[in-house]
DRENZAGU-964651 format. One record per residue (C-alpha): chain; y, z, x; residue in one letter. Coordinates in pm, whole numbers, plus 50000, padded with zeros to 5 digits. Layout:
BEGIN
+---+-------+-------+-------+---+
| c |    yy |    zz |    xx | r |
+---+-------+-------+-------+---+
| A |     Y |     Z |     X | a |
...
+---+-------+-------+-------+---+
END
This chain:
BEGIN
+---+-------+-------+-------+---+
| c |    yy |    zz |    xx | r |
+---+-------+-------+-------+---+
| A | 93673 | 24521 | 16021 | x |
| A | 93735 | 24167 | 15890 | x |
| A | 93481 | 24008 | 15661 | x |
| A | 93280 | 23764 | 15875 | x |
| A | 93193 | 23562 | 15565 | x |
| A | 93558 | 23465 | 15523 | x |
| A | 93587 | 23293 | 15860 | x |
| A | 93638 | 22921 | 15887 | x |
| A | 93328 | 22738 | 15760 | x |
| A | 93068 | 22587 | 15990 | x |
| A | 93174 | 22780 | 16297 | x |
| A | 92873 | 22641 | 16482 | x |
| A | 93017 | 22290 | 16497 | x |
| A | 93257 | 22381 | 16778 | x |
| A | 93122 | 22717 | 16898 | x |
| A | 93070 | 22817 | 17259 | x |
| A | 92757 | 23031 | 17280 | x |
| A | 92661 | 23259 | 17570 | x |
| A | 92290 | 23296 | 17646 | x |
| A | 92165 | 23644 | 17732 | x |
| A | 91827 | 23669 | 17903 | x |
| A | 91787 | 24039 | 17822 | x |
| A | 91549 | 24126 | 18103 | x |
| A | 91815 | 24024 | 18358 | x |
| A | 92153 | 24084 | 18195 | x |
| A | 92224 | 24457 | 18233 | x |
| A | 92011 | 24769 | 18243 | x |
| A | 92067 | 25136 | 18170 | x |
| A | 91964 | 25430 | 18384 | x |
| A | 91712 | 25360 | 18658 | x |
| A | 91513 | 25096 | 18470 | x |
| A | 91422 | 24785 | 18664 | x |
| A | 91473 | 24555 | 18364 | x |
| A | 91762 | 24492 | 18129 | x |
| A | 91800 | 24688 | 17807 | x |
| A | 91986 | 24655 | 17480 | x |
| A | 92196 | 24957 | 17576 | x |
| A | 92285 | 24776 | 17898 | x |
| A | 92387 | 24470 | 17697 | x |
| A | 92599 | 24686 | 17468 | x |
| A | 92767 | 24841 | 17771 | x |
| A | 92857 | 24497 | 17906 | x |
| A | 92939 | 24339 | 17571 | x |
| A | 93310 | 24343 | 17656 | x |
| A | 93240 | 24102 | 17943 | x |
| A | 93107 | 23844 | 17695 | x |
| A | 93388 | 23899 | 17445 | x |
| A | 93655 | 23879 | 17716 | x |
| A | 93505 | 23555 | 17838 | x |
| A | 93622 | 23395 | 17513 | x |
| A | 93297 | 23268 | 17364 | x |
| A | 93217 | 23264 | 16992 | x |
| A | 92859 | 23390 | 16993 | x |
| A | 92574 | 23514 | 17205 | x |
| A | 92216 | 23396 | 17195 | x |
| A | 91960 | 23656 | 17296 | x |
| A | 91634 | 23529 | 17443 | x |
| A | 91319 | 23703 | 17306 | x |
| A | 91350 | 24080 | 17275 | x |
| A | 91026 | 24128 | 17080 | x |
| A | 90725 | 24336 | 17194 | x |
| A | 90537 | 24122 | 17445 | x |
| A | 90287 | 24152 | 17731 | x |
| A | 90523 | 23920 | 17924 | x |
| A | 90269 | 23656 | 18018 | x |
| A | 90563 | 23415 | 17983 | x |
| A | 90883 | 23615 | 18009 | x |
| A | 90875 | 23739 | 17649 | x |
| A | 90781 | 23408 | 17490 | x |
| A | 90440 | 23555 | 17404 | x |
| A | 90512 | 23777 | 17104 | x |
| A | 90295 | 24050 | 16952 | x |
| A | 90539 | 24165 | 16680 | x |
| A | 90815 | 23939 | 16547 | x |
| A | 90985 | 24219 | 16357 | x |
| A | 91010 | 24470 | 16639 | x |
| A | 91189 | 24529 | 16968 | x |
| A | 91006 | 24561 | 17299 | x |
| A | 91025 | 24932 | 17395 | x |
| A | 91130 | 24823 | 17743 | x |
| A | 91450 | 24689 | 17586 | x |
| A | 91506 | 24958 | 17324 | x |
| A | 91453 | 25003 | 16952 | x |
| A | 91540 | 24836 | 16623 | x |
| A | 91817 | 25093 | 16587 | x |
| A | 91956 | 24974 | 16921 | x |
| A | 91942 | 24614 | 16799 | x |
| A | 92123 | 24709 | 16477 | x |
| A | 92392 | 24886 | 16680 | x |
| A | 92432 | 24578 | 16900 | x |
| A | 92476 | 24356 | 16595 | x |
| A | 92742 | 24588 | 16456 | x |
| A | 92931 | 24607 | 16785 | x |
| A | 92907 | 24235 | 16851 | x |
| A | 93044 | 24154 | 16508 | x |
| A | 93324 | 24405 | 16556 | x |
| A | 93409 | 24221 | 16881 | x |
| A | 93428 | 23889 | 16698 | x |
| A | 93094 | 23765 | 16830 | x |
| A | 92816 | 23611 | 16627 | x |
| A | 92456 | 23676 | 16731 | x |
| A | 92169 | 23426 | 16751 | x |
| A | 91816 | 23539 | 16838 | x |
| A | 91510 | 23348 | 16951 | x |
| A | 91229 | 23248 | 16716 | x |
| A | 90904 | 23167 | 16898 | x |
| A | 90712 | 22992 | 16625 | x |
| A | 90476 | 22752 | 16799 | x |
| A | 90258 | 23028 | 16940 | x |
| A | 90201 | 23402 | 16950 | x |
| A | 90071 | 23630 | 17221 | x |
| A | 89696 | 23651 | 17268 | x |
| A | 89746 | 24021 | 17190 | x |
| A | 89902 | 23952 | 16850 | x |
| A | 89698 | 24121 | 16572 | x |
| A | 89619 | 23783 | 16423 | x |
| A | 89462 | 23653 | 16741 | x |
| A | 89269 | 23969 | 16824 | x |
| A | 89120 | 23960 | 16473 | x |
| A | 89036 | 23590 | 16516 | x |
| A | 88847 | 23661 | 16838 | x |
| A | 88668 | 23965 | 16700 | x |
| A | 88518 | 23774 | 16408 | x |
| A | 88483 | 23392 | 16400 | x |
| A | 88472 | 23416 | 16019 | x |
| A | 88794 | 23619 | 15987 | x |
| A | 89074 | 23455 | 15786 | x |
| A | 89302 | 23492 | 16090 | x |
| A | 89088 | 23229 | 16262 | x |
| A | 89261 | 22974 | 16043 | x |
| A | 89602 | 23089 | 16165 | x |
| A | 89533 | 22921 | 16499 | x |
| A | 89396 | 22587 | 16621 | x |
| A | 89030 | 22660 | 16692 | x |
| A | 88789 | 22369 | 16737 | x |
| A | 88433 | 22307 | 16853 | x |
| A | 88402 | 22161 | 17201 | x |
| A | 88273 | 21815 | 17280 | x |
| A | 87939 | 21737 | 17438 | x |
| A | 87589 | 21853 | 17348 | x |
| A | 87666 | 22219 | 17418 | x |
| A | 88038 | 22212 | 17334 | x |
| A | 88124 | 22268 | 17699 | x |
| A | 88405 | 22012 | 17706 | x |
| A | 88750 | 22066 | 17550 | x |
| A | 88795 | 21923 | 17199 | x |
| A | 89032 | 21654 | 17332 | x |
| A | 89229 | 21558 | 17643 | x |
| A | 89553 | 21744 | 17569 | x |
| A | 89736 | 21905 | 17859 | x |
| A | 89942 | 22222 | 17888 | x |
| A | 90313 | 22231 | 17971 | x |
| A | 90227 | 22488 | 18238 | x |
| A | 89957 | 22276 | 18402 | x |
| A | 89590 | 22218 | 18336 | x |
| A | 89414 | 22156 | 18006 | x |
| A | 89562 | 22287 | 17682 | x |
| A | 89236 | 22445 | 17564 | x |
| A | 89051 | 22765 | 17650 | x |
| A | 88698 | 22841 | 17539 | x |
| A | 88625 | 23172 | 17373 | x |
| A | 88323 | 23399 | 17389 | x |
| A | 88183 | 23515 | 17057 | x |
| A | 88122 | 23887 | 16993 | x |
| A | 87749 | 23840 | 17066 | x |
| A | 87831 | 23707 | 17414 | x |
| A | 87757 | 23340 | 17348 | x |
| A | 88011 | 23062 | 17420 | x |
| A | 88234 | 23004 | 17120 | x |
| A | 88498 | 22761 | 17005 | x |
| A | 88804 | 22650 | 17198 | x |
| A | 89162 | 22739 | 17106 | x |
| A | 89476 | 22536 | 17172 | x |
| A | 89764 | 22657 | 17386 | x |
| A | 90046 | 22414 | 17457 | x |
| A | 90175 | 22662 | 17713 | x |
| A | 89988 | 22946 | 17886 | x |
| A | 89637 | 23053 | 17772 | x |
| A | 89797 | 23382 | 17670 | x |
| A | 90005 | 23186 | 17415 | x |
| A | 89769 | 23044 | 17149 | x |
| A | 89928 | 22786 | 16918 | x |
| A | 89944 | 22876 | 16550 | x |
| A | 89838 | 22623 | 16288 | x |
| A | 90141 | 22522 | 16083 | x |
| A | 89924 | 22358 | 15818 | x |
| A | 89807 | 22709 | 15720 | x |
| A | 89983 | 22865 | 15417 | x |
| A | 89958 | 23217 | 15559 | x |
| A | 90141 | 23108 | 15876 | x |
| A | 90422 | 22945 | 15681 | x |
| A | 90460 | 23244 | 15449 | x |
| A | 90466 | 23494 | 15735 | x |
| A | 90738 | 23309 | 15924 | x |
| A | 90943 | 23286 | 15604 | x |
| A | 90925 | 23665 | 15598 | x |
| A | 91022 | 23691 | 15963 | x |
| A | 91329 | 23475 | 15915 | x |
| A | 91442 | 23684 | 15618 | x |
| A | 91377 | 24008 | 15807 | x |
| A | 91630 | 23919 | 16074 | x |
| A | 91878 | 23744 | 15846 | x |
| A | 91878 | 24055 | 15626 | x |
| A | 91959 | 24265 | 15935 | x |
| A | 92266 | 24051 | 15997 | x |
| A | 92179 | 23799 | 16267 | x |
| A | 92392 | 23487 | 16241 | x |
| A | 92124 | 23242 | 16343 | x |
| A | 91793 | 23173 | 16509 | x |
| A | 91712 | 22946 | 16800 | x |
| A | 91376 | 22772 | 16749 | x |
| A | 91177 | 22768 | 17070 | x |
| A | 90967 | 22460 | 17156 | x |
| A | 91032 | 22303 | 16816 | x |
| A | 90857 | 21967 | 16888 | x |
| A | 90529 | 22145 | 16963 | x |
| A | 90481 | 22301 | 16620 | x |
| A | 90321 | 22001 | 16446 | x |
| A | 90008 | 21819 | 16558 | x |
| A | 89868 | 21485 | 16451 | x |
| A | 89590 | 21509 | 16189 | x |
| A | 89247 | 21503 | 16349 | x |
| A | 89387 | 21605 | 16692 | x |
| A | 89321 | 21267 | 16858 | x |
| A | 89328 | 21216 | 17233 | x |
| A | 89672 | 21153 | 17384 | x |
| A | 89766 | 20848 | 17586 | x |
| A | 89938 | 20983 | 17896 | x |
| A | 89957 | 20637 | 18057 | x |
| A | 89795 | 20764 | 18372 | x |
| A | 90066 | 21023 | 18440 | x |
| A | 89907 | 21370 | 18481 | x |
| A | 90219 | 21579 | 18411 | x |
| A | 90372 | 21713 | 18090 | x |
| A | 90637 | 21443 | 18039 | x |
| A | 90766 | 21524 | 17690 | x |
| A | 91096 | 21343 | 17752 | x |
| A | 90900 | 21019 | 17791 | x |
| A | 90661 | 21050 | 17497 | x |
| A | 90724 | 20872 | 17167 | x |
| A | 90390 | 20878 | 16984 | x |
| A | 90221 | 21179 | 17136 | x |
| A | 89979 | 21362 | 16901 | x |
| A | 90088 | 21712 | 17010 | x |
| A | 90461 | 21671 | 17068 | x |
| A | 90745 | 21556 | 16842 | x |
| A | 90506 | 21475 | 16557 | x |
| A | 90706 | 21388 | 16239 | x |
| A | 90546 | 21670 | 16038 | x |
| A | 90756 | 21918 | 16238 | x |
| A | 91052 | 21824 | 16021 | x |
| A | 90876 | 21962 | 15714 | x |
| A | 90893 | 22304 | 15881 | x |
| A | 91263 | 22278 | 15965 | x |
| A | 91346 | 22168 | 15609 | x |
| A | 91167 | 22477 | 15477 | x |
| A | 91366 | 22705 | 15708 | x |
| A | 91695 | 22536 | 15626 | x |
| A | 91640 | 22624 | 15261 | x |
| A | 91606 | 22989 | 15362 | x |
| A | 91917 | 23004 | 15581 | x |
| A | 92127 | 22816 | 15326 | x |
| A | 92060 | 23095 | 15077 | x |
| A | 92246 | 23344 | 15299 | x |
| A | 92624 | 23380 | 15322 | x |
| A | 92822 | 23342 | 15640 | x |
| A | 92713 | 23000 | 15770 | x |
| A | 92385 | 23115 | 15925 | x |
| A | 92261 | 22862 | 16178 | x |
| A | 91933 | 22721 | 16305 | x |
| A | 91937 | 22588 | 16663 | x |
| A | 91657 | 22378 | 16802 | x |
| A | 91507 | 22353 | 17148 | x |
| A | 91368 | 22003 | 17160 | x |
| A | 91281 | 21815 | 17478 | x |
| A | 91229 | 21467 | 17331 | x |
| A | 91250 | 21109 | 17453 | x |
| A | 91588 | 20991 | 17324 | x |
| A | 91911 | 21099 | 17153 | x |
| A | 91793 | 20916 | 16840 | x |
| A | 91474 | 21122 | 16820 | x |
| A | 91674 | 21436 | 16891 | x |
| A | 91906 | 21354 | 16601 | x |
| A | 91610 | 21370 | 16361 | x |
| A | 91600 | 21747 | 16417 | x |
| A | 91959 | 21781 | 16293 | x |
| A | 91952 | 21530 | 16008 | x |
| A | 92091 | 21664 | 15677 | x |
| A | 91875 | 21946 | 15546 | x |
| A | 91711 | 22025 | 15882 | x |
| A | 91835 | 22229 | 16179 | x |
| A | 92210 | 22268 | 16217 | x |
| A | 92227 | 22194 | 16590 | x |
| A | 91992 | 22138 | 16879 | x |
| A | 92021 | 22160 | 17255 | x |
| A | 92113 | 21839 | 17435 | x |
| A | 91894 | 21844 | 17743 | x |
| A | 91985 | 21486 | 17836 | x |
| A | 92327 | 21613 | 17948 | x |
| A | 92175 | 21887 | 18164 | x |
| A | 91932 | 21639 | 18316 | x |
| A | 92189 | 21370 | 18398 | x |
| A | 92281 | 21326 | 18764 | x |
| A | 92636 | 21379 | 18894 | x |
| A | 92724 | 21015 | 18846 | x |
| A | 93009 | 20885 | 18632 | x |
| A | 92825 | 20589 | 18480 | x |
| A | 92517 | 20798 | 18401 | x |
| A | 92720 | 21078 | 18245 | x |
| A | 92923 | 20839 | 18032 | x |
| A | 92605 | 20671 | 17911 | x |
| A | 92456 | 21007 | 17814 | x |
| A | 92774 | 21118 | 17639 | x |
| A | 92806 | 20792 | 17444 | x |
| A | 92441 | 20791 | 17337 | x |
| A | 92459 | 21155 | 17231 | x |
| A | 92777 | 21112 | 17029 | x |
| A | 92646 | 20800 | 16855 | x |
| A | 92311 | 20955 | 16760 | x |
| A | 92466 | 21277 | 16627 | x |
| A | 92744 | 21099 | 16444 | x |
| A | 92486 | 20891 | 16258 | x |
| A | 92346 | 21209 | 16096 | x |
| A | 92671 | 21403 | 16066 | x |
| A | 92569 | 21673 | 16316 | x |
| A | 92767 | 21809 | 16610 | x |
| A | 92628 | 21753 | 16957 | x |
| A | 92576 | 22042 | 17196 | x |
| A | 92626 | 22047 | 17571 | x |
| A | 92462 | 22269 | 17831 | x |
| A | 92455 | 22282 | 18212 | x |
| A | 92207 | 22564 | 18283 | x |
| A | 91950 | 22782 | 18108 | x |
| A | 91674 | 23032 | 18178 | x |
| A | 91436 | 22736 | 18215 | x |
| A | 91635 | 22522 | 18460 | x |
| A | 91765 | 22555 | 18815 | x |
| A | 92122 | 22685 | 18813 | x |
| A | 92362 | 22394 | 18826 | x |
| A | 92567 | 22523 | 19121 | x |
| A | 92255 | 22465 | 19330 | x |
| A | 92149 | 22143 | 19159 | x |
| A | 92492 | 21982 | 19193 | x |
| A | 92507 | 22066 | 19563 | x |
| A | 92204 | 21854 | 19646 | x |
| A | 92207 | 21491 | 19751 | x |
| A | 91982 | 21420 | 19454 | x |
| A | 92152 | 21599 | 19163 | x |
| A | 91880 | 21526 | 18909 | x |
| A | 91674 | 21812 | 18764 | x |
| A | 91337 | 21704 | 18900 | x |
| A | 91385 | 21826 | 19258 | x |
| A | 91149 | 22124 | 19310 | x |
| A | 91305 | 22462 | 19379 | x |
| A | 91368 | 22509 | 19752 | x |
| A | 91246 | 22158 | 19839 | x |
| A | 91576 | 22024 | 19975 | x |
| A | 91889 | 22184 | 20121 | x |
| A | 92188 | 22259 | 19902 | x |
| A | 92556 | 22256 | 19991 | x |
| A | 92674 | 22547 | 19775 | x |
| A | 93042 | 22481 | 19843 | x |
| A | 93000 | 22126 | 19713 | x |
| A | 92789 | 22249 | 19422 | x |
| A | 93054 | 22502 | 19328 | x |
| A | 93332 | 22241 | 19329 | x |
| A | 93125 | 22015 | 19108 | x |
| A | 93025 | 22303 | 18879 | x |
| A | 93393 | 22384 | 18821 | x |
| A | 93463 | 22022 | 18732 | x |
| A | 93150 | 22000 | 18515 | x |
| A | 93273 | 22297 | 18313 | x |
| A | 93599 | 22123 | 18222 | x |
| A | 93405 | 21809 | 18133 | x |
| A | 93163 | 21998 | 17909 | x |
| A | 93428 | 22202 | 17729 | x |
| A | 93638 | 21892 | 17662 | x |
| A | 93357 | 21710 | 17479 | x |
| A | 93326 | 21715 | 17099 | x |
| A | 93082 | 21966 | 16954 | x |
| A | 92952 | 22299 | 17078 | x |
| A | 92853 | 22427 | 17421 | x |
| A | 92606 | 22679 | 17562 | x |
| A | 92664 | 22889 | 17871 | x |
| A | 92386 | 23067 | 18060 | x |
| A | 92451 | 23419 | 18180 | x |
| A | 92581 | 23423 | 18536 | x |
| A | 92711 | 23067 | 18546 | x |
| A | 93058 | 23211 | 18483 | x |
| A | 93009 | 23389 | 18817 | x |
| A | 92904 | 23070 | 18992 | x |
| A | 92562 | 23213 | 19072 | x |
| A | 92329 | 22983 | 19264 | x |
| A | 91956 | 22949 | 19219 | x |
| A | 91769 | 23209 | 19427 | x |
| A | 91534 | 22979 | 19616 | x |
| A | 91391 | 23221 | 19870 | x |
| A | 91214 | 23478 | 19651 | x |
| A | 90900 | 23607 | 19820 | x |
| A | 90573 | 23478 | 19678 | x |
| A | 90480 | 23834 | 19586 | x |
| A | 90791 | 23867 | 19368 | x |
| A | 90728 | 23555 | 19157 | x |
| A | 90624 | 23629 | 18798 | x |
| A | 90662 | 23296 | 18617 | x |
| A | 90321 | 23171 | 18495 | x |
| A | 90417 | 22827 | 18625 | x |
| A | 90364 | 22965 | 18977 | x |
| A | 90005 | 23072 | 18917 | x |
| A | 89912 | 22789 | 18679 | x |
| A | 90027 | 22532 | 18937 | x |
| A | 89817 | 22692 | 19207 | x |
| A | 90128 | 22798 | 19395 | x |
| A | 90275 | 22447 | 19416 | x |
| A | 90566 | 22506 | 19175 | x |
| A | 90782 | 22815 | 19221 | x |
| A | 90876 | 22819 | 18855 | x |
| A | 91187 | 22957 | 18689 | x |
| A | 91229 | 23303 | 18841 | x |
| A | 91511 | 23182 | 19067 | x |
| A | 91748 | 23141 | 18773 | x |
| A | 91643 | 23472 | 18615 | x |
| A | 91746 | 23711 | 18893 | x |
| A | 91944 | 24006 | 18745 | x |
| A | 92322 | 23973 | 18735 | x |
| A | 92557 | 24130 | 18991 | x |
| A | 92824 | 24336 | 18817 | x |
| A | 92996 | 24549 | 19079 | x |
| A | 92970 | 24706 | 19422 | x |
| A | 92889 | 24565 | 19764 | x |
| A | 92509 | 24589 | 19772 | x |
| A | 92210 | 24551 | 19537 | x |
| A | 92153 | 24642 | 19261 | x |
| A | 92524 | 24559 | 19207 | x |
| A | 92559 | 24779 | 18899 | x |
| A | 92271 | 24611 | 18715 | x |
| A | 92082 | 24941 | 18713 | x |
| A | 92041 | 25256 | 18916 | x |
| A | 91704 | 25142 | 19049 | x |
| A | 91547 | 24833 | 19202 | x |
| A | 91573 | 24529 | 18971 | x |
| A | 91256 | 24348 | 18865 | x |
| A | 91359 | 24055 | 19085 | x |
| A | 91551 | 24116 | 19410 | x |
| A | 91917 | 24012 | 19426 | x |
| A | 92056 | 23840 | 19736 | x |
| A | 92283 | 24061 | 19947 | x |
| A | 92528 | 23769 | 19958 | x |
| A | 92605 | 23814 | 19591 | x |
| A | 92851 | 24090 | 19685 | x |
| A | 93123 | 23823 | 19681 | x |
| A | 93015 | 23700 | 19337 | x |
| A | 93015 | 24021 | 19131 | x |
| A | 93207 | 24025 | 18806 | x |
| A | 93424 | 24306 | 18942 | x |
| A | 93515 | 24109 | 19254 | x |
| A | 93592 | 23788 | 19067 | x |
| A | 93801 | 23951 | 18795 | x |
| A | 94059 | 24037 | 19061 | x |
| A | 94070 | 23681 | 19203 | x |
| A | 94269 | 23430 | 18991 | x |
| A | 94099 | 23141 | 19175 | x |
| A | 93744 | 23261 | 19101 | x |
| A | 93484 | 23092 | 18885 | x |
| A | 93506 | 23377 | 18635 | x |
| A | 93880 | 23332 | 18590 | x |
| A | 93836 | 22956 | 18550 | x |
| A | 93585 | 23015 | 18270 | x |
| A | 93818 | 23259 | 18098 | x |
| A | 94115 | 23023 | 18125 | x |
| A | 93919 | 22720 | 18007 | x |
| A | 93769 | 22899 | 17707 | x |
| A | 94103 | 23052 | 17607 | x |
| A | 94275 | 22714 | 17632 | x |
| A | 93995 | 22542 | 17439 | x |
| A | 94057 | 22783 | 17153 | x |
| A | 94433 | 22728 | 17161 | x |
| A | 94418 | 22350 | 17167 | x |
| A | 94331 | 22216 | 16820 | x |
| A | 94290 | 21868 | 16970 | x |
| A | 93965 | 21985 | 17133 | x |
| A | 93821 | 22088 | 16797 | x |
| A | 93778 | 21746 | 16638 | x |
| A | 93515 | 21478 | 16672 | x |
| A | 93717 | 21195 | 16822 | x |
| A | 93684 | 21085 | 17186 | x |
| A | 93855 | 20775 | 17328 | x |
| A | 93769 | 20646 | 17674 | x |
| A | 94049 | 20522 | 17897 | x |
| A | 94021 | 20256 | 18166 | x |
| A | 93930 | 20423 | 18495 | x |
| A | 93825 | 20340 | 18849 | x |
| A | 93460 | 20342 | 18944 | x |
| A | 93329 | 20696 | 18966 | x |
| A | 93590 | 20841 | 18731 | x |
| A | 93556 | 20970 | 18374 | x |
| A | 93882 | 20955 | 18182 | x |
| A | 93907 | 21018 | 17809 | x |
| A | 94145 | 21149 | 17545 | x |
| A | 94073 | 21400 | 17269 | x |
| A | 94382 | 21336 | 17052 | x |
| A | 94651 | 21513 | 17256 | x |
| A | 94436 | 21627 | 17550 | x |
| A | 94328 | 21400 | 17835 | x |
| A | 94031 | 21494 | 18054 | x |
| A | 93995 | 21339 | 18400 | x |
| A | 93680 | 21403 | 18604 | x |
| A | 93672 | 21253 | 18950 | x |
| A | 93319 | 21185 | 19075 | x |
| A | 93440 | 20932 | 19330 | x |
| A | 93533 | 20977 | 19696 | x |
| A | 93903 | 20905 | 19645 | x |
| A | 94179 | 21109 | 19481 | x |
| A | 94288 | 20999 | 19133 | x |
| A | 94666 | 20982 | 19111 | x |
| A | 94824 | 21141 | 18805 | x |
| A | 95093 | 20968 | 18604 | x |
| A | 95445 | 21070 | 18700 | x |
| A | 95554 | 21365 | 18492 | x |
| A | 95202 | 21453 | 18377 | x |
| A | 95175 | 21807 | 18244 | x |
| A | 94858 | 21962 | 18378 | x |
| A | 94706 | 22214 | 18137 | x |
| A | 94419 | 22326 | 18360 | x |
| A | 94250 | 22203 | 18676 | x |
| A | 93924 | 22289 | 18847 | x |
| A | 94083 | 22269 | 19192 | x |
| A | 94436 | 22265 | 19340 | x |
| A | 94618 | 21940 | 19264 | x |
| A | 94873 | 21754 | 19474 | x |
| A | 94979 | 21493 | 19218 | x |
| A | 94615 | 21382 | 19216 | x |
| A | 94271 | 21498 | 19104 | x |
| A | 94062 | 21543 | 19421 | x |
| A | 93703 | 21423 | 19458 | x |
| A | 93463 | 21643 | 19259 | x |
| A | 93758 | 21782 | 19067 | x |
| A | 93867 | 21772 | 18704 | x |
| A | 94183 | 21831 | 18506 | x |
| A | 94301 | 21864 | 18149 | x |
| A | 94636 | 21691 | 18106 | x |
| A | 94865 | 21673 | 17807 | x |
| A | 94843 | 21326 | 17655 | x |
| A | 95163 | 21366 | 17457 | x |
+---+-------+-------+-------+---+
END
């Protein structure tokens, strides 16, 4: 086995990373949920795709109040997924397949069933009380929340406790669900414990950690009221001076962690999840000495519009270049509607509620194929979400009784949440469970996915799966796609046209075909070409 530490330095600058949501990737036996053994069994699928790494969403012990993002033990594996020995075996096999492994770090909050929090509730004088954000309520009897902060999942961000003697107690902060109490990052014990957690996993051989909800970790001193400007929703992409989101003190935490990862060999990486208000504010998370990379949600949230996409690309490149960090690009995730569905709507922005408007899946698929070539031609790294290589759509017709996302209950049944993008993958066969498991999956799969299984698509050279494999293989072979330079070419309205040294990328978002230069050598196209790139199509063309 080759020494991973001798690979080219800073692999993360151009890496393509595949996200695994372990509950829905692949199971073993008759279990309804995914397992680590199931992931190991399907690891070849990820390696054959041609990516550089996989990112595994939380696999820790959890009551699952929020899909695993409520953790009770940061140094263990949820028994529903497997064991630490299974995780070690996965790391070994992934590395042998040439894949790096990134795992999630949920550091803003724990589960309410974490030993710290249970101790804090059992005794208001316990030292663990200081590990969380507990405060007295307002009003004569403390019956009002300590301030006006709101939760990302709806409602107020505070829950009142009951003391052991049965009397009303203090309130605790939860930026997300009440089952996810925020830890207090000004507490030395919290900082020391998470240092230990990082080292635990780095010592086991993980290649990086993805920091969940990074902007939430720091709070303004004194916890002052927030100015929401009359808007009742959690609009973190619009906030600039919010006291509980994107507070500058968060960067003290990332600097501390960067010191830890830099002490390990092999270019270990820290990846941030940061919904913030601008590319410039995002770049602060990847300034020298902080995180290595961070997700670029502006790209995911941009409508299928040439001018809007170019503006987002330019702003992202400029902000990241200013701090010497590579940008990242992403089209889907376990928190967003799958882009095949989103791009098939008349309004292609991300704010359309699940199931609220009809989707033209044929149109969405054409655009998704073109969007892939656009994303993989941009400088930096890219993230793929499991199942997008199969062209899976959002499942918008799940029965109410099947929904498990806390967004559904916290919104009073007005928002269907994120379950539609988390439906287990279809691997093979002509009926559910499509090789995911031998039993009924935790979320039902549409019968129509028989045409989208990995087995079916592998035999079809025109399939989405084969396009992903071709694009990723070509991206690796073309050194011109590995640099940082991008030069825009003059183009008609509705067309993106740029050159990456010797590779030209044309993406046609207009209603008219884009004629290719005579003698152009097409390297790869998202759709059949007849001397022109069709509407909602894209092509890579040799620029030499």
